[in-house]
C-alpha positions in Angstrom: -53.2 18.7 2.9 -55.3 17.1 0.2 -54.8 15.3 -3.0 -57.3 14.6 -5.8 -57.4 11.2 -7.5 -58.8 11.5 -11.0 -60.9 8.4 -11.9 -63.0 7.4 -14.9 -66.0 8.0 -12.8 -65.0 11.4 -11.5 -62.6 13.0 -9.0 -62.0 11.9 -5.4 -60.6 14.5 -3.1 -58.7 12.9 -0.2 -57.6 14.7 2.9 -54.2 13.6 4.1 -53.3 14.0 7.8 -49.5 14.6 7.4 -49.0 15.7 11.0 -50.6 12.6 12.5 -49.4 9.9 10.1 -46.2 11.4 8.5 -44.7 8.2 7.0 -48.1 7.1 5.5 -48.8 10.6 4.2 -45.3 10.8 2.6 -45.8 7.5 1.0 -49.3 8.2 -0.4 -48.4 11.7 -1.6 -45.2 10.6 -3.2 -46.9 7.8 -5.1 -49.6 10.3 -6.3 -46.9 12.8 -7.4 -45.1 10.0 -9.3 -48.3 9.1 -11.1 -48.0 5.6 -9.6 -51.8 5.2 -9.5 -52.4 6.4 -13.0 -54.4 3.9 -15.0 -54.9 1.6 -12.0 -58.3 0.1 -11.2 -60.3 -0.3 -8.0 -59.9 -4.0 -7.7 -62.2 -4.6 -4.7 -65.6 -3.2 -4.2 -67.7 -4.5 -1.3 -71.2 -2.9 -1.0 -71.7 -1.0 2.2 -68.1 -1.6 3.3 -65.3 -0.3 1.1 -63.6 0.3 -2.2 -60.0 -0.8 -2.6 -57.3 0.3 -5.0 -53.7 1.3 -5.3 -52.4 -1.9 -6.9 -50.9 -1.2 -10.3 -51.3 -4.9 -11.3 -55.1 -4.6 -10.7 -55.1 -8.0 -8.9 -55.0 -6.9 -5.3 -51.6 -8.7 -4.9 -49.2 -6.0 -6.1 -47.8 -2.7 -5.2 -45.1 -1.4 -2.9 -44.3 1.7 -0.9 -41.6 4.3 -1.5 -39.7 2.7 1.3 -39.3 -0.6 -0.4 -41.9 -3.4 -0.2 -43.6 -2.5 3.1 -43.6 0.0 6.0 -44.9 0.0 9.5 -48.3 0.9 10.7 -49.1 4.4 12.1 -52.2 3.9 14.2 -53.6 7.0 15.7 -56.5 6.9 18.2 -58.1 10.1 17.0 -58.4 8.8 13.4 -61.6 6.8 13.3 -63.6 5.0 10.6 -66.6 6.9 11.8 -68.2 8.0 8.5 -68.3 7.5 4.7 -65.2 8.4 2.8 -62.5 7.5 5.3 -59.2 6.5 3.6 -56.6 4.2 5.1 -53.9 1.8 4.0 -55.0 -1.7 3.0 -52.5 -4.3 4.1 -51.9 -8.0 4.8 -51.5 -7.7 8.5 -49.3 -5.8 10.9 -46.6 -3.6 9.3 -47.4 -4.6 5.7 -48.4 -1.3 4.2 -47.4 -0.8 0.6 -49.4 1.2 -2.0 -52.9 -0.1 -1.6 -55.6 1.9 0.1 -59.3 1.7 0.8 -62.2 4.2 1.0 -65.1 3.4 3.3 -68.7 3.5 2.1 -70.0 3.9 5.7 -68.7 3.9 9.2 -66.6 0.8 10.0 -65.8 0.9 13.7 -64.4 -2.6 13.7 -61.4 -1.1 11.7 -60.5 1.4 14.4 -57.1 0.9 15.9 -56.6 -2.3 13.7 -53.5 -2.9 11.6 
């Protein structure tokens, strides 16, 4: 399944692996369907690393999941940060996924299997 985020700089089509990360996929797709991300900014932009968004406050400190504040990690060995454009949940450590996500600018193998 895929979803398209409409930004001021153009559309971003994101492939969502519902079968591999069902809880994460449900959260992301539900937030998109509820227009949760509308008007939000990408609050973190690190050259050659990643672009981070999904915080409605725009500070990098806000946002929550459809399950309440946080939900647990779904780490899948076959999902790798092996190219530009990989999307994953941004968090504050193990099992602190909310609404924030990042998109990689290049491969980032140090993020594989990390929560």
